[in-house]
Each structure stands twice: as structure tokens, then as C-alpha cells.
N, C-alpha and C positions, 0 to 999 in steps of 0.2 A: 633437480627439479626442486623449486620452491613450492613448501606446501602453503595454500591460502589460508589465511584467518578464518576463523567463522563467521566473523562481520564481513569479511570480503566475499566469502563462497554465498551465504544467505542476500547480501544485497545482489550479487551477479545474479542468482536465482529470481529475484523480486524483478530486476530489470528483464531478464528474460520472459518472465511471467506479463511483463506490461504490454509485451508485443502481441498478445492475444488480445488486448483491449478493441474494443467496438464502438468506442466513443472518438469521434473526429476531434474534439477539442483538447483532450489530454490522455496520455496513455500511462497508467498508474499500474504498479503491481505491488503485492504486499506478500510477505511470508512471516507466519507465526509460529514459533519457537517455544518450547519448553524451557526449565530452568537446566536442564542438560544439553540443551542444545539441538533437540530432536525436533522436526521440523511435525507442527499439527495441522497445519493448513494453509493453503497459498489461495490468493485470488485477485482478480483484474476487474476494471470497470467496464460496466456494459450494460445493456438493456434487459430486464428480466427474462427468462429463458421463454423460447416460444412468440417473443416479438422480433420484428425485423430490426437487425442490426444498423446503427445508425451510421456507418459507414455505408450501407447501402441504400439506407432510405432515412434520412436526417430528422431526427426529432425537432420539436419547436426550440430547444436550446441550443442547438448543434453550431448554430451562428455565431453565439455570444463568445467573447474573450474567456480565459480561463478565470474563475473567480467569480462572474458576472452571469445573471441568467440562472442561477441555481434552480429556482423554482420552476424553470421551464424545462430543464435537462431530466431526461427518463433514464438516465444509467445509474446503475447499483454501485457505488464506489468500492473500490478493491477492497478496502479494509473491511466493509460492510459485508463482502461477498464470502471473504476469510473466515469472518466471525459467525457467519451463517452455517459454514460447514465444519465448524466445531462440536466435538463430541461433549467438551467439557470447557467453557470459557475461562473456568477458574485454575486451569493448566498453564494459560499463556504467561509469558516471563518477558519475552521481546518481541517487538513487532519490526519488520525490517520493510521500509516502504520508500520506493522508488522518490516520494516528495512528502513533505510533512502533510497530516491531515487536515482536514476542513473541521469546523466547529462540531457539526454532527459526527464525525468520526472520532474525533476526541472524546467527546462523551461516551460514545459507544466503546472506544477502548478504555475508559476510566471505569466502565462497570465489568470488565474482567479484572483476572489479577496482573494485567501488565503492567510492569513499571520502568521498562525502558524501549524507547524509540530510537532506532537507527534510520535516517533518512538521507536521500540522494542530494534532494535540493528542497529549497523553501517556497512554500506555496504561498501565493499573492498577500495571502492574510496571515498575518503574524499573531494576532490572538489566540488562537487555538493553541499554540506551542506554549505561550505564556500562561494558559490556563492549566496545561499539562503540569508544567515545573510549579505551578503554584500549589498543585495537589502533591508535592513532593516527588514528582517521577522524573526520570532521566531523558535528555533527548541528545543524542550524538548524530552530528552530521559526518556523513562519511561517503566518498566516492570510491567505489570499487574498481580495482584495476581490470582490465579486460582480461580474462582468464581465457581466452579463446586460445592461445598458444600452449594453454597447460592440458588442454585437452586432447587426449590421445584417443583415436578412433579404432 
């Protein structure tokens, strides 16, 4: 059996977490880890707790394509949910996200100690990644292999 790299492991975790998303427009997962590779927090996109899920009762932004109508979308982004659950945002080293973050999430992550983004795909807007890199931070695009065959139950 081949042991997966940490990037492969955490990207697979982000993909799995994204399946919990309650936004019909896009399913995003995020895993935040420290410099030693320990998981600090995880999040997926969806409406705030207590509200009906958009998959059950669509919000006003549900019909817009990804990247449009953002002011009408009621979902909290995966990165935002993960940061909300942190005990100390100064411990974050790497964010594993199924897609590159939007402008708001880049600003939020710039406010942590995160220096590395590992992303599965490019979001429709490229400006946020350019801003991330302009701040001396690293971006890696990584397609995690399907680890389903490695998991023994």
C-alpha cells in the first residue's frame, strides 16, 4: 500500500467535507492545518446554523452562477466556517481548499498566519489569488488522487 502525502490526505479530506455543503451553487470544503501538519479546523459552505438549508429552501442567490450574485447568497464560505472554529488563528500554516478562495476569504486568511494555500481548482475570479501571492504567500494547485481504494474498513 502506498502512503499518501499530507497534501493528498488533506485535499481528500477537504473534498469529503465539501459533500456536507448545503449551497446548491457550489460545494466547497476547507481544512486548516498547523506547521506540523496537524488539523486545526475544517469547514464547508452553507447557511448559518438554524436557517433552512438552501438545498431545501433556496436563498435569493441560489439561482446565480458561481461567482455572481454573491450579495444575494446567504451561505457562509467554507474558509469562513473553518476560521470561525479556530481557537487561535495564529496557528494556521496551510489551508486545503477544494477551490481557490474568493476576495473576502483571501482577506480573512491573510489575517491569520496562513502562508500556503493548496487548492483543487481555480474559482472564476483570479484576482484573489493574485492578491494572495502579492502578499508573499504560496499557492499550490493539487488534484488529490481518490484514496477510496486505500481505506480499509
